[in-house]
C-alpha positions, -999 to 999 in steps of 0.1 A, spaced: -292 69 67 -309 102 74 -339 80 88 -319 63 115 -300 98 124 -335 115 128 -348 87 150 -319 92 170 -314 128 177 -350 135 197 -333 106 221 -300 131 226 -296 139 264 -275 155 286 -263 130 310 -242 148 333 -275 159 357 -280 191 336 -306 216 341 -337 219 320 -329 250 305 -295 231 291 -316 202 277 -337 226 259 -307 237 244 -300 203 228 -334 198 216 -332 236 199 -340 231 161 -306 249 151 -286 221 173 -306 190 159 -301 207 124 -263 207 129 -261 177 148 -280 159 112 -258 176 91 -224 167 112 -238 128 118 -247 125 76 -213 139 65 -196 116 88 -209 84 81 -207 93 42 -169 99 47 -163 70 67 -179 42 49 -165 13 70 -182 24 102 -210 47 89 -235 58 113 -241 37 143 -263 43 170 -248 63 199 -226 90 175 -252 115 183 -240 109 222 -206 112 213 -211 143 191 -226 160 218 -199 169 241 -182 184 212 -210 207 203 -214 218 241 -178 226 243 -178 247 208 -209 262 221 -192 271 254 -161 286 239 -181 308 210 -206 323 239 -178 329 262 -197 311 292 -191 284 314 -209 252 301 -234 252 335 -246 285 319 -256 274 285 -292 275 274 -316 277 249 -315 318 250 -279 319 246 -280 298 210 -302 331 200 -271 349 201 -248 332 187 -247 337 147 -251 313 118 -212 321 111 -206 311 147 -225 282 146 -207 269 112 -173 269 128 -190 251 157 -202 225 129 -167 227 106 -148 216 140 -170 187 152 
């Protein structure tokens, strides 16, 4: 299960013509870790569906909205530097909301 999730996470991309800095946010280790944990818990708690390829792309908009809400920035201004300013506690809140 984790092997498949870890295989799919590097493929996660923003597809809305996002800037390079926004894509770097998606590739940041903190976001990748958050996504891995959420997807793993989803798969374990939803055995009928489990993990299927593409759930990472379903999860990403939820994380982006959570980051925008926590940072107070519009989605178009999210970047990896902003992520360094978000505390572990706030990141955990985003994870719990997903």
